[in-house]
All heavy atoms as an XYZ file, in Angstrom:
860
protein
N     -95.157     32.470     37.960
C     -95.660     32.362     36.607
C     -96.700     33.456     36.397
O     -97.495     33.742     37.279
C     -96.290     30.985     36.400
C     -96.790     30.770     35.000
S     -97.534     29.149     34.704
C     -96.226     28.058     35.164
N     -96.674     34.034     35.203
C     -97.635     35.071     34.836
C     -98.450     34.586     33.653
O     -97.887     34.132     32.664
C     -96.902     36.362     34.453
C     -97.757     37.470     33.829
C     -98.750     38.026     34.839
C     -96.867     38.565     33.274
N     -99.763     34.663     33.775
C    -100.668     34.324     32.678
C    -101.678     35.450     32.592
O    -102.355     35.751     33.576
C    -101.372     32.974     32.917
C    -100.338     31.867     33.066
C    -102.353     32.682     31.794
C    -100.920     30.537     33.509
N    -101.767     36.073     31.427
C    -102.633     37.236     31.291
C    -103.058     37.393     29.832
O    -102.344     36.972     28.924
C    -101.869     38.492     31.741
C    -102.699     39.736     31.787
C    -101.907     40.919     32.348
O    -100.894     40.758     33.009
N    -102.378     42.107     32.057
N    -104.179     38.022     29.608
C    -104.654     38.353     28.267
C    -103.892     39.585     27.768
O    -103.820     40.601     28.463
C    -106.152     38.672     28.288
C    -107.040     37.498     28.587
C    -107.189     36.573     27.398
O    -107.048     37.018     26.240
O    -107.442     35.383     27.640
N    -103.346     39.504     26.561
C    -102.608     40.641     25.995
C    -103.493     41.877     25.873
O    -103.023     43.004     26.047
C    -102.029     40.265     24.638
N    -104.771     41.681     25.599
C    -105.699     42.810     25.446
C    -105.856     43.604     26.743
O    -106.289     44.754     26.709
C    -107.056     42.315     24.959
N    -105.496     43.017     27.888
C    -105.580     43.724     29.167
C    -104.423     44.703     29.369
O    -104.465     45.530     30.270
C    -105.604     42.724     30.325
C    -106.840     41.864     30.359
C    -106.774     40.814     31.458
O    -105.712     40.523     32.010
N    -107.916     40.243     31.787
N    -103.383     44.588     28.550
C    -102.234     45.482     28.656
C    -102.471     46.665     27.722
O    -102.627     46.474     26.514
C    -100.931     44.748     28.263
C     -99.742     45.705     28.306
C    -100.704     43.534     29.166
N    -102.520     47.877     28.257
C    -102.797     49.029     27.392
C    -101.666     49.283     26.402
O    -100.493     49.130     26.728
C    -102.939     50.195     28.366
C    -102.351     49.735     29.646
C    -102.348     48.252     29.650
N    -102.041     49.665     25.190
C    -101.058     50.010     24.161
C    -100.531     51.415     24.428
O    -101.301     52.334     24.704
C    -101.683     49.936     22.782
N     -99.224     51.558     24.356
C     -98.605     52.873     24.483
C     -98.376     53.427     23.083
O     -97.782     52.745     22.243
C     -97.279     52.770     25.228
C     -97.415     52.305     26.645
C     -96.069     52.206     27.348
O     -95.013     52.314     26.752
N     -96.121     51.976     28.646
N     -98.832     54.635     22.813
C     -98.635     55.197     21.475
C     -97.166     55.513     21.218
O     -96.472     56.020     22.096
C     -99.476     56.460     21.487
C     -99.691     56.793     22.924
C     -99.565     55.524     23.699
N     -96.706     55.178     20.013
C     -95.348     55.487     19.582
C     -95.388     56.701     18.662
O     -94.594     57.617     18.782
C     -94.732     54.287     18.829
C     -93.373     54.627     18.256
C     -94.664     53.076     19.730
N     -96.305     56.663     17.729
C     -96.622     57.769     16.837
C     -98.051     57.524     16.389
O     -98.626     56.488     16.713
C     -95.646     57.837     15.658
C     -95.740     56.653     14.720
C     -94.712     56.681     13.603
O     -93.522     56.808     13.861
N     -95.169     56.563     12.372
N     -98.635     58.438     15.653
C    -100.025     58.263     15.254
C    -100.182     56.972     14.453
O     -99.449     56.716     13.499
C    -100.497     59.447     14.423
C    -101.976     59.399     14.148
C    -102.508     60.685     13.551
O    -101.849     61.731     13.670
O    -103.597     60.627     12.968
N    -101.108     56.114     14.910
C    -101.391     54.867     14.223
C    -100.525     53.696     14.628
O    -100.638     52.614     14.054
N     -99.628     53.881     15.620
C     -98.760     52.790     16.084
C     -98.830     52.704     17.601
O     -98.643     53.700     18.295
C     -97.293     53.001     15.679
C     -97.167     53.103     14.161
C     -96.425     51.858     16.208
C     -95.769     53.435     13.677
N     -99.099     51.486     18.094
C     -99.117     51.246     19.531
C     -98.267     50.044     19.886
O     -98.130     49.112     19.089
N     -97.671     50.078     21.082
C     -96.875     48.955     21.586
C     -97.442     48.522     22.927
O     -97.599     49.344     23.833
C     -95.395     49.329     21.755
C     -94.773     49.693     20.409
C     -94.628     48.179     22.404
C     -93.309     50.063     20.480
N     -97.753     47.243     23.023
C     -98.150     46.639     24.300
C     -96.917     45.926     24.871
O     -96.439     44.965     24.282
C     -99.270     45.618     24.105
C    -100.565     46.222     23.639
C    -101.630     45.135     23.436
N    -102.716     45.620     22.628
C    -103.767     46.289     23.100
N    -103.867     46.504     24.387
N    -104.705     46.717     22.283
N     -96.392     46.426     25.970
C     -95.249     45.812     26.639
C     -95.799     44.689     27.518
O     -96.227     44.925     28.641
C     -94.495     46.841     27.462
C     -93.765     47.828     26.623
C     -94.260     48.967     26.065
C     -92.401     47.739     26.223
N     -93.275     49.598     25.343
C     -92.119     48.873     25.430
C     -91.383     46.816     26.472
C     -90.861     49.101     24.876
C     -90.131     47.050     25.921
C     -89.886     48.173     25.137
N     -95.812     43.471     26.993
C     -96.418     42.343     27.695
C     -95.548     41.826     28.830
O     -96.041     41.570     29.925
C     -96.698     41.208     26.706
C     -97.571     41.550     25.500
C     -97.770     40.316     24.638
C     -98.898     42.150     25.923
N     -94.272     41.622     28.558
C     -93.360     41.061     29.559
C     -92.104     41.921     29.598
O     -91.464     42.139     28.565
C     -92.998     39.604     29.231
C     -94.256     38.741     29.171
C     -92.005     39.058     30.266
C     -94.015     37.324     28.667
N     -91.773     42.403     30.803
C     -90.580     43.224     31.015
C     -89.980     42.845     32.367
O     -90.450     41.910     33.025
C     -90.937     44.728     31.017
O     -91.759     45.004     32.161
C     -91.656     45.156     29.750
N     -88.983     43.591     32.813
C     -88.425     43.375     34.153
C     -89.504     43.517     35.224
O     -89.470     42.838     36.241
C     -87.301     44.369     34.429
C     -86.032     44.055     33.695
C     -84.966     45.095     33.940
O     -85.272     46.306     33.827
O     -83.828     44.691     34.241
N     -90.454     44.429     34.972
C     -91.538     44.670     35.935
C     -92.325     43.388     36.231
O     -92.772     43.173     37.349
C     -92.465     45.749     35.382
C     -93.627     46.120     36.254
C     -94.420     47.232     35.587
C     -95.877     47.073     35.949
N     -96.739     47.936     35.148
N     -92.466     42.545     35.220
C     -93.186     41.273     35.389
C     -92.257     40.156     35.860
O     -92.686     39.026     36.032
C     -93.863     40.862     34.074
C     -95.068     41.696     33.712
C     -94.703     43.079     33.193
O     -93.632     43.247     32.565
O     -95.488     44.006     33.437
N     -90.971     40.460     36.048
C     -90.025     39.476     36.560
C     -89.137     38.825     35.515
O     -88.381     37.907     35.839
N     -89.190     39.280     34.268
C     -88.346     38.689     33.225
C     -86.889     39.104     33.444
O     -86.603     40.290     33.591
C     -88.814     39.131     31.850
N     -85.957     38.155     33.452
C     -84.561     38.506     33.684
C     -83.775     38.877     32.431
O     -82.739     39.539     32.531
C     -83.977     37.237     34.309
C     -84.795     36.131     33.738
C     -86.184     36.708     33.551
N     -84.243     38.485     31.240
C     -83.407     38.657     30.051
C     -84.061     39.356     28.867
O     -83.390     40.058     28.128
C     -82.904     37.283     29.567
C     -82.061     36.603     30.619
O     -81.096     37.163     31.096
N     -82.450     35.403     31.001
N     -85.362     39.113     28.630
C     -86.001     39.600     27.418
C     -87.302     40.340     27.714
O     -87.972     40.058     28.697
C     -86.319     38.440     26.461
C     -85.098     37.689     26.039
C     -84.738     36.523     26.666
C     -84.288     38.175     25.018
C     -83.596     35.833     26.301
C     -83.150     37.494     24.638
C     -82.798     36.319     25.279
N     -87.631     41.251     26.810
C     -88.929     41.929     26.838
C     -89.732     41.442     25.639
O     -89.195     41.323     24.533
C     -88.753     43.439     26.771
N     -91.023     41.153     25.871
C     -91.928     40.766     24.797
C     -92.951     41.871     24.616
O     -93.578     42.308     25.574
C     -92.642     39.462     25.107
C     -93.621     39.056     24.009
S     -94.625     37.623     24.441
C     -93.408     36.335     24.349
N     -93.095     42.283     23.344
C     -94.023     43.352     23.024
C     -94.916     42.903     21.876
O     -94.519     42.063     21.074
C     -93.265     44.601     22.570
C     -92.089     44.880     23.453
C     -91.183     45.973     22.967
N     -90.554     45.692     21.695
C     -89.899     46.594     20.981
N     -89.804     47.833     21.404
N     -89.337     46.292     19.844
N     -96.100     43.485     21.788
C     -96.929     43.345     20.605
C     -97.036     44.740     20.007
O     -97.427     45.692     20.685
C     -98.322     42.759     20.912
C     -99.216     42.845     19.680
C     -98.210     41.324     21.382
N     -96.643     44.840     18.737
C     -96.671     46.115     18.028
C     -97.805     46.065     17.017
O     -97.974     45.063     16.328
C     -95.317     46.390     17.351
C     -94.226     46.446     18.429
C     -95.378     47.671     16.532
C     -92.825     46.601     17.907
N     -98.585     47.135     16.958
C     -99.728     47.195     16.055
C     -99.671     48.478     15.229
O     -99.579     49.569     15.786
C    -101.027     47.130     16.850
C    -102.252     47.000     15.998
C    -103.509     46.723     16.817
O    -103.420     46.024     17.848
O    -104.570     47.208     16.413
N     -99.708     48.317     13.898
C     -99.733     49.445     12.968
C    -101.082     49.456     12.277
O    -101.526     48.434     11.754
C     -98.653     49.300     11.892
C     -97.217     49.643     12.258
C     -96.595     48.585     13.113
C     -96.420     49.841     10.983
N    -101.711     50.605     12.252
C    -102.986     50.755     11.561
C    -102.763     50.773     10.045
O    -101.648     51.030      9.581
C    -103.694     52.023     12.027
C    -104.083     51.993     13.491
C    -104.954     50.797     13.839
O    -105.935     50.511     13.159
N    -104.591     50.080     14.897
N    -103.793     50.502      9.255
C    -103.642     50.480      7.795
C    -102.998     51.754      7.248
O    -103.329     52.859      7.671
C    -105.085     50.335      7.300
C    -105.779     49.605      8.402
C    -105.168     50.156      9.666
N    -102.045     51.554      6.337
C    -101.372     52.668      5.684
C    -100.269     53.330      6.483
O     -99.555     54.194      5.970
N    -100.078     52.931      7.736
C     -99.102     53.591      8.608
C     -97.689     53.045      8.353
O     -97.500     51.861      8.101
C     -99.497     53.417     10.091
C     -98.402     53.881     11.025
C    -100.784     54.172     10.371
N     -96.715     53.946      8.450
C     -95.304     53.601      8.295
C     -94.592     53.840      9.619
O     -94.704     54.916     10.202
C     -94.644     54.465      7.195
C     -93.150     54.204      7.123
C     -95.314     54.225      5.853
N     -93.874     52.826     10.091
C     -92.979     52.961     11.247
C     -91.623     53.288     10.630
O     -90.977     52.449     10.024
C     -92.936     51.648     12.028
C     -92.423     51.758     13.440
C     -93.056     51.060     14.445
C     -91.315     52.516     13.760
C     -92.592     51.122     15.758
C     -90.842     52.583     15.052
C     -91.488     51.883     16.059
N     -91.213     54.529     10.746
C     -90.028     55.053     10.077
C     -88.788     54.204     10.370
O     -88.572     53.801     11.520
C     -89.774     56.498     10.550
O     -90.973     57.247     10.346
C     -88.637     57.146      9.793
N     -87.950     53.933      9.353
C     -86.719     53.171      9.588
C     -85.855     53.809     10.677
O     -85.698     55.033     10.732
C     -86.020     53.197      8.224
C     -87.152     53.279      7.249
C     -88.148     54.201      7.915
N     -85.308     52.959     11.516
C     -84.512     53.357     12.672
C     -83.586     52.193     13.018
O     -83.635     51.150     12.372
C     -85.435     53.701     13.855
C     -86.349     52.587     14.230
N     -87.473     52.237     13.474
C     -86.310     51.698     15.246
C     -88.074     51.210     14.040
N     -87.386     50.861     15.113
N     -82.757     52.339     14.036
C     -81.886     51.237     14.459
C     -81.642     51.303     15.961
O     -81.855     52.336     16.597
C     -80.565     51.240     13.679
C     -79.726     52.462     13.930
N     -78.808     52.543     14.932
C     -79.697     53.653     13.298
C     -78.231     53.727     14.912
N     -78.768     54.425     13.925
N     -81.209     50.160     16.494
C     -80.915     50.011     17.922
C     -79.675     49.134     18.065
O     -79.385     48.332     17.170
C     -82.062     49.297     18.656
C     -83.412     49.840     18.361
N     -83.936     50.925     18.995
C     -84.364     49.427     17.490
C     -85.147     51.160     18.528
N     -85.430     50.264     17.611
N     -78.989     49.197     19.194
C     -77.794     48.367     19.378
C     -78.112     46.934     19.841
O     -77.246     46.255     20.375
C     -77.012     49.130     20.448
C     -78.073     49.801     21.260
C     -79.150     50.185     20.252
N     -79.333     46.475     19.638
C     -79.733     45.133     20.049
C     -80.631     44.519     18.986
O     -81.238     45.210     18.177
C     -80.447     45.152     21.406
C     -81.519     46.209     21.520
C     -82.814     45.986     21.046
C     -81.242     47.452     22.074
C     -83.802     46.951     21.134
C     -82.223     48.431     22.159
C     -83.494     48.172     21.684
O     -84.459     49.140     21.761
N     -80.688     43.195     18.987
C     -81.506     42.476     18.003
C     -82.994     42.616     18.288
O     -83.388     42.928     19.412
C     -81.133     40.998     18.016
C     -81.571     40.292     19.306
C     -81.003     38.901     19.435
O     -79.799     38.791     19.642
O     -81.790     37.949     19.345
N     -83.785     42.364     17.246
C     -85.242     42.249     17.351
C     -85.613     40.888     16.788
O     -85.116     40.497     15.722
C     -85.947     43.291     16.477
C     -85.918     44.678     16.984
N     -84.798     45.286     17.482
C     -86.888     45.603     17.040
C     -85.092     46.517     17.824
N     -86.358     46.741     17.561
N     -86.490     40.185     17.460
C     -87.020     38.916     16.965
C     -88.520     39.095     16.826
O     -89.206     39.398     17.796
C     -86.662     37.787     17.919
C     -85.156     37.609     18.012
C     -84.712     36.629     19.066
O     -85.573     36.057     19.777
O     -83.499     36.434     19.197
N     -89.017     38.947     15.604
C     -90.393     39.307     15.265
C     -91.146     38.094     14.742
O     -90.591     37.288     13.988
C     -90.381     40.417     14.197
C     -89.787     41.696     14.807
C     -91.761     40.660     13.612
C     -89.472     42.766     13.799
N     -92.428     37.999     15.136
C     -93.331     36.982     14.594
C     -94.661     37.670     14.284
O     -95.276     38.263     15.168
C     -93.547     35.838     15.596
C     -94.400     34.740     15.031
C     -93.856     33.803     14.153
C     -95.743     34.646     15.345
C     -94.645     32.796     13.615
C     -96.537     33.645     14.815
C     -95.980     32.730     13.946
O     -96.761     31.738     13.409
N     -95.087     37.582     13.019
C     -96.292     38.282     12.588
C     -97.540     37.477     12.955
O     -97.648     36.296     12.629
C     -96.268     38.569     11.073
C     -97.520     39.334     10.649
C     -95.007     39.351     10.691
N     -98.485     38.154     13.628
C     -99.738     37.540     14.079
C    -100.896     37.797     13.116
O    -101.679     36.896     12.820
C    -100.128     38.088     15.451
C     -99.141     37.829     16.577
C     -99.523     38.659     17.798
C     -99.084     36.355     16.905
N    -101.032     39.046     12.669
C    -102.191     39.457     11.859
C    -101.776     40.535     10.867
O    -100.851     41.298     11.131
C    -103.291     40.060     12.749
C    -103.836     39.159     13.798
C    -104.829     39.874     14.729
O    -105.320     40.976     14.378
O    -105.092     39.341     15.798
N    -102.514     40.612      9.774
C    -102.352     41.703      8.835
C    -101.302     41.435      7.770
O    -100.747     40.350      7.659
N    -101.053     42.486      6.982
C    -100.115     42.429      5.862
C     -99.252     43.678      5.880
O     -99.737     44.773      6.151
C    -100.866     42.371      4.526
C    -101.818     41.189      4.395
C    -101.114     39.857      4.220
O    -100.011     39.839      3.645
O    -101.677     38.840      4.676
N     -97.979     43.506      5.577
C     -97.091     44.654      5.531
C     -95.750     44.291      4.945
O     -95.568     43.203      4.392
N     -94.800     45.214      5.073
C     -93.443     44.982      4.615
C     -92.459     45.499      5.655
O     -92.752     46.452      6.389
C     -93.141     45.645      3.252
C     -93.921     44.992      2.137
C     -93.397     47.124      3.287
N     -91.289     44.846      5.702
C     -90.149     45.353      6.459
C     -89.408     46.274      5.505
O     -89.252     45.960      4.317
C     -89.222     44.206      6.911
C     -88.024     44.754      7.674
C     -89.969     43.197      7.750
N     -88.962     47.412      6.005
C     -88.262     48.378      5.170
C     -86.895     48.707      5.760
O     -86.621     48.420      6.930
C     -89.076     49.680      5.037
O     -89.195     50.291      6.332
C     -90.457     49.422      4.481
N     -86.043     49.309      4.921
C     -84.809     49.924      5.394
C     -84.649     51.234      4.628
O     -85.600     51.690      3.993
C     -83.614     48.971      5.260
C     -83.285     48.591      3.835
O     -83.674     49.264      2.881
N     -82.567     47.501      3.675
N     -83.483     51.837      4.652
C     -83.323     53.138      3.999
C     -83.440     53.061      2.476
O     -83.752     54.053      1.824
C     -81.980     53.757      4.393
C     -81.841     54.114      5.869
C     -80.447     54.631      6.165
C     -82.898     55.125      6.288
N     -83.218     51.870      1.917
C     -83.317     51.693      0.469
C     -84.729     51.359      0.003
O     -85.022     51.383     -1.179
C     -82.347     50.602     -0.009
C     -80.889     51.029      0.010
C     -80.288     51.031      1.410
O     -80.524     50.067      2.171
O     -79.606     52.006      1.756
N     -85.626     50.950      0.915
C     -86.989     50.594      0.538
C     -87.446     49.297      1.177
O     -86.986     48.924      2.255
N     -88.335     48.584      0.482
C     -88.913     47.339      0.997
C     -87.902     46.204      0.910
O     -87.219     46.053     -0.109
C     -90.154     46.950      0.190
C     -91.253     48.001      0.264
O     -91.151     48.919      1.100
O     -92.211     47.892     -0.524
N     -87.837     45.385      1.971
C     -86.895     44.261      1.969
C     -87.570     42.908      2.194
O     -86.939     41.880      1.992
C     -85.751     44.450      2.985
C     -84.864     45.606      2.575
C     -86.269     44.654      4.386
N     -88.831     42.881      2.613
C     -89.496     41.599      2.813
C     -90.932     41.741      3.255
O     -91.310     42.720      3.894
N     -91.740     40.738      2.883
C     -93.164     40.733      3.209
C     -93.402     40.325      4.656
O     -92.676     39.492      5.204
C     -93.915     39.792      2.277
N     -94.438     40.906      5.255
C     -94.893     40.540      6.592
C     -96.341     40.066      6.458
O     -97.184     40.796      5.953
C     -94.811     41.732      7.548
C     -93.419     42.269      7.760
S     -93.403     43.710      8.864
C     -93.544     42.897     10.462
N     -96.588     38.843      6.888
C     -97.937     38.272      6.895
C     -97.949     37.225      7.996
O     -96.894     36.802      8.468
C     -98.295     37.694      5.534
C     -97.410     36.568      5.085
C     -97.727     36.103      3.661
N     -96.768     35.113      3.244
C     -95.536     35.348      2.809
N     -95.106     36.590      2.730
N     -94.731     34.383      2.467
N     -99.117     36.789      8.448
C     -99.167     35.819      9.551
C     -98.296     34.600      9.279
O     -98.285     34.045      8.174
C    -100.650     35.442      9.605
C    -101.341     36.678      9.113
C    -100.453     37.203      8.013
N     -97.512     34.250     10.302
C     -96.620     33.098     10.216
C     -95.201     33.435      9.821
O     -94.305     32.609      9.952
N     -94.943     34.654      9.352
C     -93.595     35.071      8.961
C     -92.839     35.516     10.209
O     -93.394     36.176     11.084
C     -93.655     36.221      7.927
C     -92.298     36.879      7.731
C     -94.196     35.706      6.604
N     -91.544     35.157     10.267
C     -90.703     35.667     11.345
C     -89.528     36.420     10.752
O     -89.128     36.182      9.608
C     -90.241     34.556     12.301
C     -89.369     33.509     11.681
C     -87.984     33.641     11.693
C     -89.929     32.380     11.108
C     -87.184     32.670     11.126
C     -89.133     31.390     10.556
C     -87.751     31.540     10.560
N     -88.998     37.361     11.529
C     -87.930     38.246     11.071
C     -86.908     38.371     12.194
O     -87.285     38.551     13.351
C     -88.483     39.657     10.744
C     -87.370     40.605     10.301
C     -89.598     39.593      9.709
N     -85.633     38.300     11.844
C     -84.556     38.620     12.780
C     -83.894     39.892     12.280
O     -83.387     39.939     11.157
C     -83.519     37.498     12.850
C     -82.251     37.830     13.644
C     -82.563     38.118     15.106
C     -81.228     36.718     13.511
N     -83.912     40.933     13.099
C     -83.230     42.186     12.783
C     -81.978     42.222     13.656
O     -82.077     42.336     14.877
C     -84.119     43.418     13.066
C     -83.366     44.705     12.735
C     -85.432     43.333     12.304
N     -80.779     42.093     13.046
C     -79.541     42.118     13.826
C     -79.306     43.483     14.488
O     -79.870     44.497     14.058
C     -78.451     41.834     12.793
C     -79.146     41.173     11.658
C     -80.528     41.799     11.632
N     -78.457     43.527     15.517
C     -78.135     44.803     16.163
C     -77.642     45.822     15.145
O     -76.897     45.494     14.215
C     -77.015     44.437     17.145
C     -77.206     42.980     17.405
C     -77.744     42.405     16.132
N     -78.068     47.061     15.317
C     -77.659     48.220     14.519
C     -78.119     48.202     13.069
O     -77.776     49.098     12.304
C     -76.135     48.421     14.578
C     -75.684     48.769     15.987
O     -76.327     49.632     16.611
O     -74.704     48.168     16.463
N     -78.901     47.208     12.652
C     -79.418     47.207     11.279
C     -80.639     48.127     11.186
O     -81.551     48.050     12.003
C     -79.806     45.803     10.842
C     -80.201     45.738      9.375
C     -80.269     44.329      8.849
O     -79.409     43.502      9.209
O     -81.208     44.052      8.085
N     -80.646     48.993     10.197
C     -81.767     49.910      9.999
C     -82.983     49.101      9.571
O     -82.895     48.236      8.694
C     -81.418     50.978      8.943
C     -82.631     51.859      8.639
C     -80.250     51.838      9.428
N     -84.120     49.368     10.209
C     -85.354     48.633      9.929
C     -86.558     49.522     10.211
O     -86.502     50.414     11.036
C     -85.432     47.368     10.787
C     -85.430     47.675     12.251
N     -84.288     48.053     12.930
C     -86.429     47.690     13.168
C     -84.586     48.279     14.204
N     -85.884     48.073     14.378
N     -87.629     49.244      9.493
C     -88.907     49.912      9.701
C     -89.991     48.984      9.182
O     -89.699     47.884      8.697
N     -91.228     49.413      9.276
C     -92.352     48.569      8.879
C     -93.420     49.445      8.217
O     -93.568     50.615      8.559
C     -92.972     47.877     10.103
C     -91.937     47.326     11.054
C     -91.588     48.015     12.209
C     -91.282     46.129     10.778
C     -90.620     47.529     13.068
C     -90.311     45.631     11.647
C     -89.984     46.341     12.780
O     -89.019     45.854     13.626
N     -94.156     48.850      7.288
C     -95.268     49.568      6.659
C     -96.452     48.619      6.541
O     -96.299     47.497      6.047
C     -94.870     50.087      5.283
C     -95.956     50.956      4.653
C     -95.530     51.616      3.347
N     -95.511     50.638      2.258
C     -94.434     50.181      1.657
N     -93.236     50.593      2.018
N     -94.521     49.314      0.682
N     -97.605     49.063      6.998
C     -98.828     48.274      6.865
C     -99.359     48.492      5.455
O     -99.724     49.609      5.087
C     -99.856     48.692      7.917
C    -101.103     47.844      7.865
O    -101.442     47.260      6.847
N    -101.801     47.768      8.987
N     -99.406     47.416      4.671
C     -99.889     47.507      3.291
C    -101.311     46.980      3.141
O    -101.857     46.995      2.043
C     -98.961     46.721      2.344
O     -98.926     45.353      2.763
C     -97.564     47.305      2.340
N    -101.898     46.515      4.228
C    -103.234     45.931      4.166
C    -104.320     46.895      4.581
O    -104.080     48.082      4.837
N    -105.545     46.350      4.688
C    -106.686     47.172      5.099
C    -107.118     46.873      6.532
O    -108.165     47.335      6.969
C    -107.861     46.996      4.131
C    -108.306     45.548      3.990
O    -107.723     44.662      4.656
O    -109.242     45.301      3.216
N    -106.308     46.094      7.237
C    -106.546     45.770      8.652
C    -105.259     46.052      9.415
O    -104.194     46.183      8.818
C    -106.930     44.296      8.797
C    -108.226     43.959      8.095
C    -108.556     42.502      8.256
C    -109.854     42.217      7.483
N    -110.165     40.809      7.443
N    -105.313     46.104     10.756
C    -104.084     46.327     11.519
C    -103.044     45.239     11.260
O    -103.381     44.072     11.066
C    -104.556     46.289     12.975
C    -105.990     46.701     12.915
C    -106.505     46.106     11.630
N    -101.776     45.658     11.216
C    -100.632     44.747     11.172
C    -100.177     44.572     12.610
O     -99.851     45.561     13.283
C     -99.515     45.341     10.316
C     -98.176     44.608     10.328
C     -98.315     43.195      9.768
C     -97.128     45.405      9.550
N    -100.191     43.336     13.092
C     -99.875     43.073     14.498
C     -98.793     42.009     14.565
O     -98.909     40.956     13.937
C    -101.133     42.593     15.217
C    -100.976     42.478     16.722
C    -102.228     41.956     17.392
C    -103.395     42.893     17.282
N    -104.542     42.470     18.102
N     -97.721     42.290     15.331
C     -96.647     41.311     15.465
C     -96.021     41.341     16.856
O     -96.013     42.362     17.533
C     -95.582     41.493     14.379
C     -94.978     42.874     14.277
C     -93.810     43.198     14.946
C     -95.561     43.839     13.472
C     -93.235     44.455     14.818
C     -94.998     45.097     13.326
C     -93.833     45.405     14.007
N     -95.523     40.167     17.257
C     -94.749     40.040     18.485
C     -93.341     40.484     18.179
O     -92.779     40.145     17.134
C     -94.729     38.578     18.977
C     -96.129     38.123     19.366
C     -93.750     38.404     20.146
C     -96.236     36.622     19.614
N     -92.744     41.248     19.087
C     -91.352     41.681     18.955
C     -90.655     41.450     20.285
O     -91.058     42.017     21.303
C     -91.289     43.151     18.553
S     -89.599     43.741     18.293
N     -89.638     40.606     20.273
C     -88.877     40.284     21.473
C     -87.511     40.951     21.367
O     -86.840     40.863     20.327
C     -88.707     38.759     21.636
C     -87.841     38.417     22.836
C     -90.068     38.090     21.750
N     -87.112     41.650     22.442
C     -85.814     42.317     22.491
C     -85.132     41.999     23.827
O     -85.813     41.685     24.803
C     -85.934     43.845     22.318
C     -86.815     44.443     23.412
C     -86.449     44.201     20.935
C     -86.838     45.971     23.461
N     -83.812     42.064     23.871
C     -83.141     41.896     25.159
C     -83.470     43.070     26.083
O     -83.652     44.193     25.615
C     -81.652     41.894     24.824
C     -81.539     41.954     23.363
C     -82.877     42.262     22.791
N     -83.554     42.785     27.372
C     -83.743     43.870     28.332
C     -82.492     44.748     28.347
O     -81.379     44.235     28.304
C     -83.996     43.313     29.735
C     -85.336     42.645     29.945
C     -85.382     41.970     31.301
C     -86.473     43.643     29.808
N     -82.691     46.031     28.372
C     -81.589     46.971     28.392
C     -81.249     47.301     29.840
O     -81.982     48.026     30.497
C     -81.961     48.236     27.614
C     -82.384     47.953     26.186
C     -81.323     47.200     25.409
O     -80.215     47.673     25.259
N     -81.677     46.018     24.935
N     -80.176     46.729     30.321
C     -79.802     46.889     31.748
C     -78.732     47.939     31.912
O     -77.920     48.153     31.080
C     -79.333     45.554     32.301
C     -80.452     44.518     32.254
C     -79.986     43.190     32.780
C     -81.141     42.211     32.656
N     -80.846     40.931     33.187
């Protein structure tokens, strides 16, 4: 069993204003899923992109929107969850004045 403070895991920069904390991966002994915390600074856009696997998201803090190539598709605020199916284009934009922070669970890529 692993019990640890998320703040002890360093954030890896993705682009300016976006960091990912890889909390649980194969390295920690997980056989199926990776758990990450993604943080976007105010005003930052995580450009729409896609992957061949699902994303399961739960918003912890802040305000934002989920986007795709056509624009905004849904609000992100604490308590909201999002399922992004495989290969669906998705991105995020922080619309608030504080960091947008959410858990993102993905299957391990073996």
